[in-house]
C-alpha positions as CSV (number, residue, x, y, z in Angstrom):
1,M,-4.4,-26.4,14.2
2,I,-3.9,-24.2,11.2
3,K,-7.1,-23.3,9.5
4,Q,-5.7,-22.5,6.1
5,W,-2.9,-20.6,4.5
6,A,-2.5,-17.1,3.1
7,I,0.2,-15.8,0.8
8,I,0.7,-12.0,1.2
9,L,2.9,-10.2,-1.3
10,G,4.2,-7.2,0.5
11,C,3.8,-8.3,4.1
12,S,6.3,-6.2,6.1
13,T,4.3,-3.0,6.7
14,G,1.0,-1.3,6.2
15,H,-2.0,-3.3,4.9
16,G,0.0,-6.4,4.3
17,A,1.4,-6.6,7.8
18,A,-1.9,-5.8,9.4
19,T,-3.6,-8.5,7.4
20,A,-1.0,-11.1,8.2
21,L,-1.3,-10.3,11.9
22,A,-5.1,-10.4,11.9
23,L,-5.3,-13.6,9.9
24,A,-2.8,-15.3,12.2
25,K,-5.0,-14.5,15.1
26,E,-7.8,-16.2,13.3
27,G,-5.7,-19.4,12.9
28,Y,-4.3,-18.9,9.4
29,G,-0.7,-19.8,8.4
30,I,1.1,-16.9,6.8
31,I,3.5,-17.1,3.8
32,G,4.9,-13.6,3.2
33,F,7.2,-11.9,0.7
34,H,8.8,-8.5,1.2
35,L,11.8,-6.7,-0.2
36,D,13.3,-4.6,2.5
37,R,16.6,-3.4,4.0
38,G,17.7,-1.7,7.2
39,P,15.1,-0.9,9.8
40,I,12.1,-2.2,7.8
41,K,13.8,-5.6,7.3
42,K,14.1,-5.8,11.1
43,E,10.4,-4.9,11.4
44,A,9.5,-7.7,9.1
45,E,11.5,-10.2,11.2
46,K,9.8,-8.9,14.3
47,L,6.4,-9.3,12.7
48,K,7.2,-12.9,11.6
49,K,8.2,-13.8,15.2
50,E,5.1,-12.2,16.6
51,I,2.9,-14.2,14.1
52,Q,4.8,-17.4,15.0
53,K,4.0,-16.9,18.6
54,I,0.3,-16.4,17.8
55,N,-0.2,-19.3,15.4
56,G,2.3,-21.9,16.6
57,G,5.2,-21.1,14.3
58,H,3.3,-21.1,11.1
59,A,4.8,-18.0,9.4
60,H,7.3,-18.2,6.6
61,F,8.8,-14.9,5.2
62,W,11.2,-14.4,2.3
63,N,13.0,-11.1,1.8
64,E,13.0,-11.4,-2.0
65,N,11.4,-9.7,-5.0
66,A,8.0,-11.3,-5.2
67,A,7.4,-9.9,-8.7
68,D,10.3,-11.9,-10.1
69,K,9.1,-15.0,-11.9
70,E,12.4,-16.8,-10.9
71,V,11.6,-16.1,-7.2
72,M,8.1,-17.6,-7.8
73,S,9.6,-20.7,-9.4
74,K,12.3,-21.0,-6.7
75,H,9.8,-21.1,-3.8
76,I,6.7,-22.8,-5.3
77,E,7.7,-26.3,-4.3
78,E,8.6,-25.1,-0.8
79,I,5.2,-23.4,-0.5
80,A,3.5,-26.7,-1.5
81,S,5.5,-28.5,1.1
82,I,4.7,-26.0,3.8
83,T,1.0,-26.2,3.1
84,K,1.2,-30.0,2.6
85,N,-0.3,-29.4,-0.9
86,Q,-3.4,-27.8,0.7
87,S,-5.0,-25.1,-1.4
88,I,-4.2,-21.5,-0.5
89,K,-7.1,-19.7,0.9
90,L,-5.8,-16.2,0.1
91,L,-3.4,-14.7,-2.4
92,M,-3.1,-11.0,-1.6
93,H,-1.2,-8.4,-3.6
94,S,-0.1,-5.6,-1.3
95,I,3.1,-4.6,-3.0
96,A,3.6,-0.8,-2.8
97,F,6.7,-0.2,-5.0
98,G,6.7,1.9,-8.1
99,S,7.9,5.1,-9.7
100,T,6.3,8.1,-8.0
101,T,6.6,10.8,-10.6
102,N,4.7,12.7,-13.2
103,F,4.7,11.9,-16.9
104,F,6.3,15.1,-18.1
105,E,7.5,17.6,-15.5
106,P,9.9,18.1,-13.9
107,T,11.5,15.0,-15.5
108,P,9.8,12.9,-18.2
109,V,9.0,9.4,-17.0
110,R,11.1,6.7,-18.6
111,Q,9.8,3.5,-20.2
112,R,11.7,1.3,-17.8
113,Q,10.0,3.1,-14.9
114,M,6.5,2.5,-16.4
115,D,7.3,-1.1,-17.3
116,M,8.7,-1.8,-13.8
117,T,5.7,-0.2,-12.0
118,Q,3.2,-2.0,-14.2
119,H,4.8,-5.4,-13.6
120,V,5.4,-5.1,-9.9
121,M,2.1,-3.5,-9.0
122,A,-0.2,-5.3,-11.4
123,H,1.1,-7.9,-13.9
124,C,3.0,-10.1,-11.4
125,L,-0.3,-11.1,-9.8
126,I,-1.1,-12.9,-13.1
127,Y,2.0,-15.0,-12.9
128,W,1.5,-15.8,-9.2
129,T,-2.0,-17.0,-10.0
130,Q,-0.7,-19.1,-12.9
131,I,2.0,-20.9,-10.9
132,L,-0.3,-21.6,-8.0
133,L,-2.9,-23.1,-10.4
134,E,-0.2,-25.2,-12.1
135,H,0.7,-26.7,-8.8
136,N,-2.9,-27.2,-7.8
137,L,-2.7,-24.7,-4.9
138,L,-5.8,-22.8,-5.8
139,S,-9.3,-24.4,-5.7
140,K,-12.9,-23.7,-4.9
141,G,-13.1,-21.1,-2.1
142,S,-9.7,-19.6,-2.8
143,R,-9.6,-15.8,-2.8
144,I,-7.3,-13.5,-4.8
145,L,-7.2,-9.9,-3.6
146,G,-5.4,-6.7,-4.8
147,L,-5.2,-3.3,-3.2
148,T,-6.2,-0.3,-5.3
149,S,-6.7,3.4,-4.7
150,E,-8.5,6.5,-5.9
151,G,-5.5,7.0,-8.1
152,S,-6.8,4.3,-10.5
153,Y,-9.4,6.8,-11.8
154,K,-8.2,10.2,-10.5
155,A,-5.1,12.2,-11.6
156,M,-2.8,13.5,-8.9
157,E,0.7,14.9,-8.5
158,G,3.5,12.4,-8.6
159,Y,1.1,9.4,-9.1
160,G,1.3,8.9,-12.9
161,P,2.9,5.5,-13.2
162,V,1.3,4.2,-10.0
163,G,-2.1,5.4,-11.0
164,V,-1.8,3.5,-14.3
165,A,-0.6,0.4,-12.5
166,K,-3.6,0.6,-10.1
167,A,-6.0,0.7,-13.0
168,S,-4.2,-2.2,-14.6
169,L,-4.4,-4.2,-11.3
170,E,-8.1,-3.7,-11.2
171,A,-8.4,-5.0,-14.8
172,V,-6.1,-7.9,-14.0
173,V,-8.2,-8.9,-11.0
174,R,-11.4,-8.6,-12.9
175,Q,-10.1,-10.9,-15.6
176,I,-8.8,-13.4,-13.1
177,G,-12.2,-13.6,-11.4
178,W,-14.0,-13.9,-14.7
179,E,-11.8,-16.7,-15.9
180,L,-11.6,-18.7,-12.6
181,G,-15.1,-18.0,-11.2
182,S,-16.5,-21.2,-12.7
183,Q,-14.0,-23.0,-10.5
184,G,-15.2,-21.2,-7.4
185,I,-12.1,-19.1,-7.2
186,T,-12.9,-15.4,-6.8
187,A,-10.9,-12.3,-7.3
188,N,-11.6,-8.7,-6.1
189,T,-9.8,-5.5,-5.4
190,I,-10.1,-3.5,-2.2
191,Q,-10.0,0.3,-2.5
192,A,-8.7,1.7,0.8
193,G,-8.8,5.3,1.6
194,I,-5.8,7.5,2.3
195,T,-3.8,5.6,4.9
196,P,-0.9,7.1,6.8
197,T,1.7,4.3,6.0
198,R,5.3,4.2,4.9
199,A,4.0,3.9,1.3
200,L,2.1,7.1,1.5
201,T,5.2,9.0,2.6
202,K,7.0,7.9,-0.6
203,I,4.3,9.2,-2.9
204,S,4.4,12.9,-1.9
205,D,6.3,15.2,0.3
206,N,2.9,16.8,1.1
207,W,1.5,13.5,2.5
208,E,0.7,15.2,5.8
209,E,-1.5,17.7,4.0
210,W,-3.2,14.8,2.2
211,V,-4.0,13.3,5.6
212,E,-5.4,16.5,7.0
213,K,-7.7,17.0,3.9
214,T,-8.8,13.4,4.1
215,V,-9.9,13.8,7.7
216,E,-11.9,16.9,6.7
217,R,-13.7,15.2,3.8
218,N,-14.2,11.7,5.1
219,P,-17.7,11.3,6.4
220,M,-16.4,9.3,9.4
221,G,-13.9,12.0,10.3
222,R,-10.7,10.0,10.1
223,T,-8.3,8.2,7.7
224,T,-8.3,4.6,6.9
225,T,-6.2,2.3,9.0
226,P,-4.4,-1.0,7.9
227,E,-6.6,-2.7,10.5
228,D,-9.7,-1.5,8.6
229,V,-8.5,-3.3,5.5
230,A,-7.5,-6.4,7.4
231,G,-11.0,-6.6,8.8
232,L,-12.5,-6.5,5.3
233,V,-10.1,-9.1,4.1
234,S,-11.3,-11.4,6.9
235,L,-14.9,-10.8,6.0
236,L,-14.1,-11.7,2.3
237,L,-12.6,-15.0,3.4
238,S,-15.9,-16.1,4.9
239,D,-18.0,-18.6,2.9
240,K,-20.7,-16.0,3.0
241,A,-18.6,-14.0,0.5
242,D,-18.4,-16.9,-2.1
243,F,-20.4,-14.9,-4.6
244,V,-18.5,-11.7,-4.4
245,N,-16.3,-11.7,-7.6
246,C,-14.8,-9.3,-10.1
247,S,-15.6,-6.3,-7.9
248,T,-13.9,-3.4,-6.2
249,I,-14.9,-3.1,-2.6
250,F,-14.4,0.2,-0.9
251,C,-12.9,0.4,2.6
252,D,-12.6,4.1,3.2
253,G,-15.5,5.2,5.4
254,G,-17.2,6.8,2.4
255,E,-14.2,8.9,1.5
256,H,-14.6,8.2,-2.3
257,R,-18.1,9.7,-2.2
258,S,-17.0,13.0,-0.7
259,L,-15.3,15.9,-2.4
């Protein structure tokens, strides 16, 4: 018996994959979107099959651009059919795709890079929320979560467009929670610490150095894992978290408090 349904945008690896797996073990049905080719596409298929074994076949993945409004419109009726028009418990934005560059050197960032990164990593969550509301798939108790990072308020090499997008995502989530809170729908961001995932390797060639420095400065002596984040997501789905709204919750072992 499926408890409820979760939609995870960016479900193939990292935090999205760990959350999908963890929630499946708790009895949730999983609807996932990812945009992958090659080996990562195969990983996503393997994950879907693993989830289906856990929760009785209740996993539906689409390898399409979840930030595309046409993709949202294309699948919304099918999502309603899959859930039997039951409200979605979780809409989670875990898409890690944007331009990893500086603003000026060595090559000035282009407007299309900024616009794409903003839309994919922040603005598309607005349109997902809108279309789910239009189809009565969000209601009291529904959760909307986005994943942010220190880059939303700290400057760092190669993180210009993504840092701006993370700050935008936090603002988007706050506004969603503010507007929908009266309906019992809450929205929050989770700030994970540095996590050795595929996304991290795309940000900087020095990602291994980042990991080493993080282990040194983190009060708990290690980096964040996707499973840490999945655990927090599970906690936030509890009825006991009904009053947590418009907030950024840290899941980093205290890393953000340490120099």
